[in-house]
N, C-alpha and C positions, 0 to 999 in steps of 0.2 A: 449474378453480379456483372455490372457493365465492365467492358474491357478497360475503360479509363480508371474505374475504381480498382480493378485488379492490378493495374500497373502501379498505382499509388500504393497499394498494399504491399507489393513486392519490394518497393523502395523502403517502406517502413520496416520490413523484416530483415533487410540487409544491414550489416554492421561493419564499421571499419576495423574492429579488433578481432573478428572471428569469421571463419568461412561458413557460409550457409549453402547447403546442397540443394540441387534442383528437386530432389525427392522431398526434402523438408518443406520447400515452398509449395510443391504440388499438393502435399497432404494438408498444409495449412489453408490453402485457397481452394481445395477440392477441384483441381483440374489435373490434366495429364502433365507429365514431365516435358513432353514435346511442346505443349503450350507454354510452359515456363521458358524453354529454350528460345522460342520465338519472341516472347515478351522481353526477355533479357537483351536479345539482339536489338530489338526496336528501342528499348530504353537507352542502350549504348549509342545507337545511331542518333538519338535525339539529344545527346550531350550529357546524360547522367554518367558520372565516372565510376563504372563498375569494372572490376578486374576479376579474372578467373576464367574458367572454361567448363564446358559440359563434361560431366564425369568426375570433376574434382570439387567444384563449388565456386561460390562467388563472394566477393567482398566489395564493400562500398568505400571509395577513397575518403580519407579523413578530410574534413573541412567542407563537405557537401551538406547543404541544408535544404530541407523541403520548404515549400511555400507554406503559409499559415494553414493549420489543419481545418478541414471541413468535416462536419458530422452529419450522419443521416439521422432520421427521427429516433430510431431505437438507441443509437449511441448517445444522442443528446438526452433522451429520457433517462438512460442509465446514469449519466453524469449528474443530472438534476436530482434524481432520487438519492443517489449516493451522497451528494453534498448536503442535502436536507437531513439525511441520517446523521452525518457528522455534526451538523449544526445543533441537532436536537439531543444527541446522546454522548457528547464528549465535553471537554473543558473549553473555557472561553478562548484560549489560543487557537485551538483547532477550529472552533466554530467561526471565529473571525476569518481564518484562512479559507474555510469553505465558502463563506459569504463573498469574499473578495474574488475567489475563483469563479463563482457563478456570475459575478458582475463582468469579469473579463470575457467569459465565454459568451454572455449575452451581447456584448459589444461587437464581437466579430462574426457571429453567425448571420446567415442571410435573413432578410426580412421575413421570408415565408416560414422560417422555423422559430421566430421570436415568440409566437403564440404558445409554444411548448412551455415557456416559463410561467404562463398563467394557468396552466391546467390544474384542476383540483380533483381529478378522478383517481389519482394515486397519491395518498396522503401519508405523511410521516408524523405520527403523534409526537408532541413535544413532551415526552416523559422527563420529569425532573429527577436527577439522581438523588438518592437519599443522603441526608446529612451533608458532609463536606466532600463527597466523592468527586465532584467536579474539580474542586481545588486540589484534592489529593492527586488526581490524574495528571494535572499539569506538572506538579512536582515530580511525580514518578516518571513521566515521559522525559523530562529534562535530565533526570538522573540516569535513566537507561541510555540516553544518547551520549551523555558525557562520561559514563562509566564511573559515577560517584556512588559511594555507599549512602544508604538512607537509614535513619532511625525512626522506628514507628512505635506508637503506643497502640496495641491491638487488643480487641475484645473478641474472644472466640464465641461460637454459637451457644456454648453452655454458660456464657457470661464471665468466664475466667479471663483476666487481663494479664498482659505481659508487655515487656519492652524488648524490641528486637533490633538488631543491626543486620541489614540485608543487603546483598549485592543484587540490585534489580536487573532482571534479564528481559522481561517481556510483559506486556499488558494485553488482556484478552477480554472481549465483550461477549456476554452470554445472553443478552436480552434484558435490559434494565439493570444488569449487574456487571461491573468490571472487576476482574481479578488481576493480581500481579503475581508472577512467578519469579522466584529469585533464590539465591543461595543464602540460607539463614546461618549466621555465625553461631547462634545459640545451639541449634540442633546439628550443625555441621552437615547439612543435607539440603536438598531442594525442598522448598515449601511454597505454597501459594496462599495469598491473602486477599480477602474481599476488601475493596477500597472503601465501601460504606461501613466497614467495621474498624477502620483506622481512625482513632481519635485524634491523632496528631502525626504528621509526617514532616521530617526535617532532612533536607539534602545536606550531607556532610561534606567537608572539604576533602576528606580522604578518598582517593580513587581506588578501584579494585581492578585486578588483571583478569582477563578471560583465559583461564587455564583449562587444560584438557580434563574432562570429567565434570566441569562446573559451568558449561556454556548452555545457552538455550537449546542448541542442537542436541546436546547430551540429554537434557530434560525431555525433549520431544521424542528422542529415540527410546527412552525408558517408557514413556507413556504409550508409544506404539506397540511395545512388546507386551504390555499388560492386557 
């Protein structure tokens, strides 16, 4: 890594709300702590507002802003592929956001990297989600963010149908299939539902509270123990 790139990375790792140690920076950038000490000193002398000292850690003063981000080829390729995945495999809202993000990135990258946007050697097939899954995902995402209950008409794998009121907690993509995990009022327990098996989804006006034992973190902890 060029020294200029390393200095830029150091500033990116620093934060106004927490102290970052030289050891953490050295591990992240794969250099020695002595190198970090020298780089921090040079950054401070160049006007970057860093507080702290060796042996304790460093903090970036609030209000300092980096110049516009520049990407190398691997970083840019990762962003392009990721955005194309979002465009292909999510709902219309996220797809539009990904499209706009790519336009903004293409506008600011150097001319020598603009050809990355035309590469066809890494493709993202545009799989269409079955049924109304794309529209369901948009409603589920909004309900998760706003902490609103949803009512769903659901068809299980065996064909049995039911109506549920669920506290939606998270959405997961498994490769052509999205699932939602939430607290099911009917079962009084965590349940997960495939979006392509939801016949109807309605975001309700009633909100739910994130209480201990019923959060996404609680669900994930249970899954990790199994």
